[in-house]
C-alpha atoms as an extended CHARMM CRD file, in Angstrom:
* protein
*
       121  EXT
         1         1  MET       CA            121.0330000000       96.9440000000      102.1050000000  PROA      1               0.0000000000
         2         2  THR       CA            118.2220000000       94.8020000000      100.7100000000  PROA      2               0.0000000000
         3         3  ASP       CA            116.2900000000       95.6470000000       97.6070000000  PROA      3               0.0000000000
         4         4  VAL       CA            112.5990000000       96.3120000000       98.1190000000  PROA      4               0.0000000000
         5         5  PRO       CA            110.5440000000       94.2330000000       95.6500000000  PROA      5               0.0000000000
         6         6  ARG       CA            108.8090000000       96.2920000000       92.9920000000  PROA      6               0.0000000000
         7         7  LEU       CA            105.3280000000       95.8390000000       91.5880000000  PROA      7               0.0000000000
         8         8  TYR       CA            104.3170000000       97.4150000000       88.2970000000  PROA      8               0.0000000000
         9         9  HSD       CA            101.1680000000       98.8870000000       86.8050000000  PROA      9               0.0000000000
        10        10  LEU       CA            100.7160000000       99.5260000000       83.0770000000  PROA      10              0.0000000000
        11        11  ALA       CA             98.9130000000      102.7410000000       82.1650000000  PROA      11              0.0000000000
        12        12  PRO       CA             98.1120000000      104.5790000000       78.9320000000  PROA      12              0.0000000000
        13        13  VAL       CA            100.7800000000      106.9310000000       77.6180000000  PROA      13              0.0000000000
        14        14  GLY       CA            100.0410000000      110.5830000000       78.2810000000  PROA      14              0.0000000000
        15        15  VAL       CA             98.0910000000      110.1690000000       81.5050000000  PROA      15              0.0000000000
        16        16  SER       CA             98.6910000000      112.6180000000       84.3050000000  PROA      16              0.0000000000
        17        17  LEU       CA             99.4630000000      110.8890000000       87.5710000000  PROA      17              0.0000000000
        18        18  ALA       CA             97.5900000000      113.6750000000       89.3300000000  PROA      18              0.0000000000
        19        19  THR       CA             94.2830000000      112.6820000000       87.7070000000  PROA      19              0.0000000000
        20        20  TYR       CA             94.8130000000      109.0510000000       86.6270000000  PROA      20              0.0000000000
        21        21  ARG       CA             92.5980000000      106.3850000000       88.1550000000  PROA      21              0.0000000000
        22        22  PRO       CA             92.7790000000      102.8170000000       86.8320000000  PROA      22              0.0000000000
        23        23  ALA       CA             89.4680000000      101.7550000000       85.2730000000  PROA      23              0.0000000000
        24        24  SER       CA             89.7170000000       98.3870000000       87.0380000000  PROA      24              0.0000000000
        25        25  LEU       CA             89.5270000000      100.1140000000       90.4150000000  PROA      25              0.0000000000
        26        26  ASP       CA             85.9180000000      101.0710000000       89.6620000000  PROA      26              0.0000000000
        27        27  SER       CA             84.9320000000       97.9830000000       87.6530000000  PROA      27              0.0000000000
        28        28  GLU       CA             86.6980000000       95.2660000000       89.6880000000  PROA      28              0.0000000000
        29        29  GLY       CA             87.6070000000       96.9470000000       92.9610000000  PROA      29              0.0000000000
        30        30  PHE       CA             91.3810000000       96.6990000000       92.5400000000  PROA      30              0.0000000000
        31        31  THR       CA             94.3510000000       97.8450000000       90.4700000000  PROA      31              0.0000000000
        32        32  HSD       CA             96.0850000000       95.2420000000       88.3100000000  PROA      32              0.0000000000
        33        33  LEU       CA             99.7970000000       94.8800000000       89.0590000000  PROA      33              0.0000000000
        34        34  SER       CA            102.5730000000       92.6020000000       87.8030000000  PROA      34              0.0000000000
        35        35  THR       CA            105.9540000000       91.5040000000       89.0490000000  PROA      35              0.0000000000
        36        36  TRP       CA            108.9410000000       92.1190000000       86.7870000000  PROA      36              0.0000000000
        37        37  GLU       CA            108.8310000000       88.4640000000       85.7250000000  PROA      37              0.0000000000
        38        38  GLN       CA            105.1550000000       88.7510000000       84.7340000000  PROA      38              0.0000000000
        39        39  LEU       CA            105.4360000000       91.9730000000       82.7100000000  PROA      39              0.0000000000
        40        40  GLU       CA            106.1510000000       90.6160000000       79.2180000000  PROA      40              0.0000000000
        41        41  THR       CA            103.3130000000       88.1040000000       79.4470000000  PROA      41              0.0000000000
        42        42  THR       CA            100.9510000000       90.8230000000       80.6870000000  PROA      42              0.0000000000
        43        43  LEU       CA            102.0300000000       93.2160000000       77.9230000000  PROA      43              0.0000000000
        44        44  ASN       CA            101.5790000000       90.6290000000       75.1870000000  PROA      44              0.0000000000
        45        45  ALA       CA             98.2290000000       89.4200000000       76.5410000000  PROA      45              0.0000000000
        46        46  HSD       CA             96.6090000000       92.8110000000       77.1340000000  PROA      46              0.0000000000
        47        47  PHE       CA             98.5530000000       95.4790000000       75.2360000000  PROA      47              0.0000000000
        48        48  GLY       CA             99.2960000000       93.8560000000       71.8830000000  PROA      48              0.0000000000
        49        49  ASP       CA             97.3050000000       96.4940000000       70.0220000000  PROA      49              0.0000000000
        50        50  VAL       CA             99.1280000000       99.5580000000       71.3820000000  PROA      50              0.0000000000
        51        51  GLU       CA            102.5380000000      100.9510000000       70.4850000000  PROA      51              0.0000000000
        52        52  SER       CA            103.5040000000      102.4060000000       73.8830000000  PROA      52              0.0000000000
        53        53  VAL       CA            102.5150000000      102.1770000000       77.5470000000  PROA      53              0.0000000000
        54        54  ARG       CA            103.5680000000      103.8400000000       80.7830000000  PROA      54              0.0000000000
        55        55  LEU       CA            105.2050000000      101.5520000000       83.3070000000  PROA      55              0.0000000000
        56        56  LEU       CA            104.5800000000      102.7230000000       86.8700000000  PROA      56              0.0000000000
        57        57  ALA       CA            106.7630000000      101.1480000000       89.5560000000  PROA      57              0.0000000000
        58        58  PHE       CA            105.7730000000      100.8060000000       93.1980000000  PROA      58              0.0000000000
        59        59  ASP       CA            107.7270000000       99.5440000000       96.1910000000  PROA      59              0.0000000000
        60        60  ALA       CA            105.7140000000       96.5570000000       97.3960000000  PROA      60              0.0000000000
        61        61  ALA       CA            106.2300000000       97.5890000000      101.0210000000  PROA      61              0.0000000000
        62        62  ASP       CA            104.5180000000      100.9380000000      100.3680000000  PROA      62              0.0000000000
        63        63  LEU       CA            101.3220000000       99.2170000000       99.2290000000  PROA      63              0.0000000000
        64        64  GLY       CA            100.9720000000       97.2940000000      102.4760000000  PROA      64              0.0000000000
        65        65  ASP       CA             98.6100000000       94.4560000000      103.1740000000  PROA      65              0.0000000000
        66        66  VAL       CA             96.0330000000       95.5590000000      100.6010000000  PROA      66              0.0000000000
        67        67  VAL       CA             97.9090000000       93.6550000000       97.8780000000  PROA      67              0.0000000000
        68        68  ARG       CA             96.4360000000       90.1950000000       97.3750000000  PROA      68              0.0000000000
        69        69  TRP       CA             98.0890000000       87.5040000000       95.2690000000  PROA      69              0.0000000000
        70        70  GLU       CA             95.2310000000       85.9140000000       93.3640000000  PROA      70              0.0000000000
        71        71  ARG       CA             94.7910000000       83.3110000000       90.6830000000  PROA      71              0.0000000000
        72        72  VAL       CA             93.3940000000       84.4220000000       87.3500000000  PROA      72              0.0000000000
        73        73  ALA       CA             91.9020000000       82.1480000000       84.7200000000  PROA      73              0.0000000000
        74        74  THR       CA             94.4860000000       82.9000000000       82.0420000000  PROA      74              0.0000000000
        75        75  ARG       CA             97.6430000000       82.4850000000       84.1590000000  PROA      75              0.0000000000
        76        76  GLU       CA             99.3070000000       79.7020000000       86.1100000000  PROA      76              0.0000000000
        77        77  ASP       CA            100.9570000000       82.0680000000       88.5700000000  PROA      77              0.0000000000
        78        78  ARG       CA             99.2570000000       84.3690000000       91.0450000000  PROA      78              0.0000000000
        79        79  MET       CA             98.8770000000       88.0260000000       90.1110000000  PROA      79              0.0000000000
        80        80  PRO       CA             99.1800000000       90.9370000000       92.5490000000  PROA      80              0.0000000000
        81        81  HSD       CA             95.9880000000       92.9570000000       92.8950000000  PROA      81              0.0000000000
        82        82  TRP       CA             96.0820000000       96.2140000000       94.8740000000  PROA      82              0.0000000000
        83        83  TYR       CA             92.7990000000       96.7560000000       96.7280000000  PROA      83              0.0000000000
        84        84  GLY       CA             93.8360000000      100.1040000000       98.2000000000  PROA      84              0.0000000000
        85        85  GLU       CA             92.8770000000      103.5660000000       97.0060000000  PROA      85              0.0000000000
        86        86  TRP       CA             94.9740000000      104.7940000000       94.0870000000  PROA      86              0.0000000000
        87        87  ASP       CA             97.7100000000      107.0930000000       95.3670000000  PROA      87              0.0000000000
        88        88  ALA       CA            100.0550000000      108.5280000000       92.7360000000  PROA      88              0.0000000000
        89        89  ARG       CA            102.4420000000      109.6470000000       95.4770000000  PROA      89              0.0000000000
        90        90  LEU       CA            103.4280000000      105.9850000000       95.8480000000  PROA      90              0.0000000000
        91        91  VAL       CA            104.8190000000      105.7690000000       92.2920000000  PROA      91              0.0000000000
        92        92  ARG       CA            108.6000000000      105.4280000000       92.6660000000  PROA      92              0.0000000000
        93        93  GLU       CA            109.5510000000      105.3850000000       88.9710000000  PROA      93              0.0000000000
        94        94  ARG       CA            107.8230000000      105.6630000000       85.6530000000  PROA      94              0.0000000000
        95        95  SER       CA            108.9990000000      104.7650000000       82.1810000000  PROA      95              0.0000000000
        96        96  THR       CA            107.5710000000      104.6890000000       78.6950000000  PROA      96              0.0000000000
        97        97  LEU       CA            107.7780000000      101.3000000000       77.0260000000  PROA      97              0.0000000000
        98        98  ASP       CA            107.6020000000      101.0430000000       73.2350000000  PROA      98              0.0000000000
        99        99  ARG       CA            106.6480000000       97.8680000000       71.4050000000  PROA      99              0.0000000000
       100       100  VAL       CA            109.0700000000       96.8820000000       68.6610000000  PROA      100             0.0000000000
       101       101  GLY       CA            107.4740000000       94.7560000000       65.9770000000  PROA      101             0.0000000000
       102       102  THR       CA            104.5480000000       92.5920000000       66.9660000000  PROA      102             0.0000000000
       103       103  VAL       CA            105.7680000000       91.3200000000       70.3490000000  PROA      103             0.0000000000
       104       104  TRP       CA            106.6830000000       93.1500000000       73.5390000000  PROA      104             0.0000000000
       105       105  ARG       CA            110.2510000000       92.5590000000       74.7450000000  PROA      105             0.0000000000
       106       106  ILE       CA            111.5850000000       94.4320000000       77.7340000000  PROA      106             0.0000000000
       107       107  SER       CA            114.7760000000       94.4300000000       79.7550000000  PROA      107             0.0000000000
       108       108  ARG       CA            115.8200000000       96.2000000000       82.8990000000  PROA      108             0.0000000000
       109       109  ALA       CA            118.3070000000       98.2140000000       80.8350000000  PROA      109             0.0000000000
       110       110  THR       CA            115.4820000000       99.4280000000       78.5880000000  PROA      110             0.0000000000
       111       111  VAL       CA            113.4280000000      100.4980000000       81.5830000000  PROA      111             0.0000000000
       112       112  ASP       CA            116.3970000000      102.1100000000       83.3480000000  PROA      112             0.0000000000
       113       113  ASP       CA            117.2170000000      104.1100000000       80.2000000000  PROA      113             0.0000000000
       114       114  GLN       CA            113.6270000000      105.3760000000       79.9670000000  PROA      114             0.0000000000
       115       115  SER       CA            113.0390000000      106.0460000000       83.6560000000  PROA      115             0.0000000000
       116       116  ASP       CA            111.8460000000      109.4950000000       84.6550000000  PROA      116             0.0000000000
       117       117  GLU       CA            113.8930000000      110.8480000000       87.5300000000  PROA      117             0.0000000000
       118       118  GLY       CA            112.0720000000      112.9920000000       90.0370000000  PROA      118             0.0000000000
       119       119  VAL       CA            108.6210000000      111.7110000000       89.1630000000  PROA      119             0.0000000000
       120       120  SER       CA            106.2580000000      114.6440000000       88.7950000000  PROA      120             0.0000000000
       121       121  ARG       CA            102.8370000000      114.0410000000       90.1920000000  PROA      121             0.0000000000
């Protein structure tokens, strides 16, 4: 059995998946995503002023060919951008991440411990 790659979206704590729509979908035409390896850099660059965020995990295969890997000015690597319509039914896992101190540090164990089973939509 092969593992399906995951892509992640960071959302505000307390949002309802039933009504959530990323602001970037309206302003930029896509939803910002990150790979696991990109998450800490993304958190520290864009979420340094918040204490907690929701980590939403998607199976890359579910998002199809509307994910484009694009260069951004502030990164050397390409970032996944999802140009499809937001569909909360595609969220496979969600976790709450809490910043400790002034820098975000995450591990798979931290995320696994916080993961919501049976994601309610």
